[in-house]
N, C-alpha and C positions, 0 to 999 in steps of 0.2 A: 256304690250311689251317692250322689252329691247331693249335699245339704245347702238350704236356701235360707236367708234372713228373713226375705218377704218375698210375698207374690203378687201379681198383677192380673185382676182378673177385668175389669174394664178401665175403659177409657172416657173422657169428655173432650170434644173437639170444639173448634171455635173457627168458622171460615170467615176468612178477610179477602175480599175481593174474590179471585179465582181459587186461592190457596186455603188449604184446611191445615189446621196444627193442634196437636194434643196440648190441653192446657193443665189437665188434672187427670191422675189416675185413680181408680179404686185399688189402694195397697192393704193387703194383708199381712198381720206380723206372723211369722212361721216360727217363733220363738217355742212355741207350748202347742203345735198341732197348727189347723187352721184357724186364725184368729178373724174377728167380724174386719170386714172391711171399712176403708175410711176413707174419703174422698180427700186428696192429698196431692198439693199443689206439685208442677214439675221443678221447681226449686229446691223445694224440700226432697224430692227423690232423687236429685242431683246429690245435694249434701250427703244422703245416705250413701250414695254409692261414692264420693269422694272420700268418705270416712271408712271405705272398705266392706260396705255391706255388699251380700249377694242376693241378686233379685233376679225372677224368672218370670214369665207368662205363666197362667196357669187357666184351663177351661175343663168344665164339667162333661165327663163322658157319659153320654145318656144310656150307651149299650153297655157300660162295664159296671154302670153306677158309681165311679169314683172320679177323683180331680186325676188331670192328666196334666204334668208339667211340660211347657212351651220351650221356650228359646231365653236364654240369658238375656238381661236389659242392660244396656251400657247408655251412653250418651256422647255425643259429639257437639263441639262449640265451632259454628262457622258463622261469619258475616255479625257479630256479635250477638248472636242467638244461641241457646241451648237448647238443642233437640235429644229426648230420648228416643233410643232406637234398638232393635234386636239386630242380630247378626244377618249380615247380607245373606247368607246361606240358608237361614232359617226358612222353613215350610211356611208356605202363606198362611196357613191354619195358625200357626204358633206365632205370627209377629204382632207387634202391638196395634197395628190397624186392623188387625183382624177381630181385637177383642170388642166385646160388647160395649155399644156408644151409650153410655149412661144416661147422656143427656135424654133419651129418649124414653128411658124407664123410671127416671126420679125427678120428681117433681121440684124446682129450684125456689120456685116461689107458691107457697101453700093456699095463700090466700086467694090466689087465681081459681085454684080448685074450689073452695067455698063459693065464689063468686058463681061459678058455671052451675054448681049443684042449686042455689038459690033460683036460677033463671029457669029452672026446667019444671 
């Protein structure tokens, strides 16, 4: 069984014009089981990978009630940009693009929530 240093369970994306790109990931430390996730910038993940860290995507399997390992995460540098990626042969279910899009789940600016509550 393969061992991992970190898991990625979610992503944050930014749309620029017609293109979308991942800006941050929800990274979990795997050194002592399944650690709490932390929003982590792509550059920090790339630094971990360059230092030899082994990172995989991970998803919750509701039928088996357990985490399911996905695809190994790596990076590529093209045209001055660094992009995280999974192996091209990975199933769609396992790739980074299929991870939970955290920007829809987690409020970036809590004060906006307070404003909405006070107007009801």
